C-alpha positions, 0 to 999 in steps of 0.5 A: 500500500502506498502511503502519503503525507499529503492532506486530502485537499477538497475539490471546488466542484462536485465529484463526478465519479468519473475516471480515466487513464493519463499518460499511457503514451507520450503524446497524450500529454503535450506542452508548449511554452509560451515564452516571455521573449523570443531571440533577437538574432544576435548576442552571446547566447545561443537559443534553441527551441527544442521538442523533447519526447520522453526525456526530462529537461535536465537530461536535455540540458546536459546533452546540450552542454556536452555538445557545446563543450561548456559547463552545465551552468552555462545552459539555461531554461525557463522551467522543468517539463514532464518527462512522460510527455511531448513538450516544446521549450526553449534553452539557452547556451552561453557561447560568446565569441565562439562559432555555435555548433550545429545542434541539430546533429543531436536530433534523435527520438528523444529531442528535435531542434526546431530552431537555433538563433542568438540572443543577448540574455540567458534564459532563467527559471521563470522566464515564461508567460505560461504553457499550452496543454493538449491532454488526452484522457483515455478510456473515460468511465463516467457521466459525460454530462457531469464532466461537462458541467464542471468544465463549464463552471471552470470556464467561468471561475477557474480551478483551485490553484493548488500546487501539484503533488509533484511539488511535494515529492513521492508520497509527500516525502519532500514535506517530511524532509523539510520538516526534519531540516527546519527542526535541525534533525538533518543537515542539507548541504545541497542548495538545490535540495534545500530549495526543494524542501523549503518550496514544499513546505511553503506550498503546503501552507498555501494549499492548506489556506486554499483548502480551508476557504473551499471547506468554508464555502468561499470558493469563487468568493472574495473575503473581506480583507483579501489581497488581489493580484494584478488580474483582480484575483484573490491571493493566498500567502506564500509564507516567509518573513514579514507580516501578512498584508491581508486584513479582516476576515482573510487575515483571520483565516490565514493566521488560523491555518498558519497557527496549525503549523507554527514550527514550519512557518517559523522555520521558513521565516528564519530560512530567509524567505519573504512573504509573497502572494499567489492567486487562489484560482487558476483560470485556464485560457482558451479551454476547449474539449472534444470527445472521441470514440474509438473501438468502444472506448471514449477519450476526452481531449482537453486544450487550454493554457495556464500561467507559469507555475500553475499545474494542469493537474489542478484542472484534471482533478476537478473532472475525474480521478486518473490512473497515471503511467510513470512519474511526473517531473513537474508542470 
């Protein structure tokens, strides 16, 4: 039996009782980055637009570094993408005053270089507007009308902007490691792992605040004292040093949830994280769906876009339970 440390965060919409298979093959989950900027054609960095198939982002970056004979730190990308998928994303390689090699020589079943150009800046984590998704849910079992009812509501109100399970590691293991690190039970010397554990703990508190609002019947509603983002959406806390800038009822709810995990919140403050905010709802842009019948089975194909840092799994979990093939790297 698989155990998990993750709470059972509630859905915003009625459970449909439906189920499906996800990621039975790579082209069931297609992702394309929406870049923050495109290469200008000149500069010290070579930018590559790459389609990868069944490979993780870090492995592609390692191959690019070896081919260019540079350090891995000289390769940049905006975000990690799922391994069990077909994804299109940008990479940059720092190659000043050097003739760039032909990276298309690396083309194989795992990766294809779609374009190669130069730019003045390195790609850094978070340098993207969002991602476009095309997702096939296979062998859907359940009432189509209930699924479509939730989809119509999602078009209007979006979905709870939970951090996905991949943020928390297998079975929520990153949470336990983060607890132990903050309690001084273990020492974490690797900066990357330390960042992963802190992010997991921070995401846990945010998800708990969002879950509390849904349990209180506040989904889709503004609470007195809410802080809105630039899009006018209510936000929840990404915990860190400094006072919560929410007030009134919103402050009371956020403080009550944080008080349930005082050692975690205190630990994040001492770790140097600063208070930030994240939208409580994720609004999928251009959401559409299509039912496809084949050999007596029914598939559902979803297409939509989400802002950077938002999870496609937040949409799927409001429609049905899925059985997934293989692990997920990230969103």
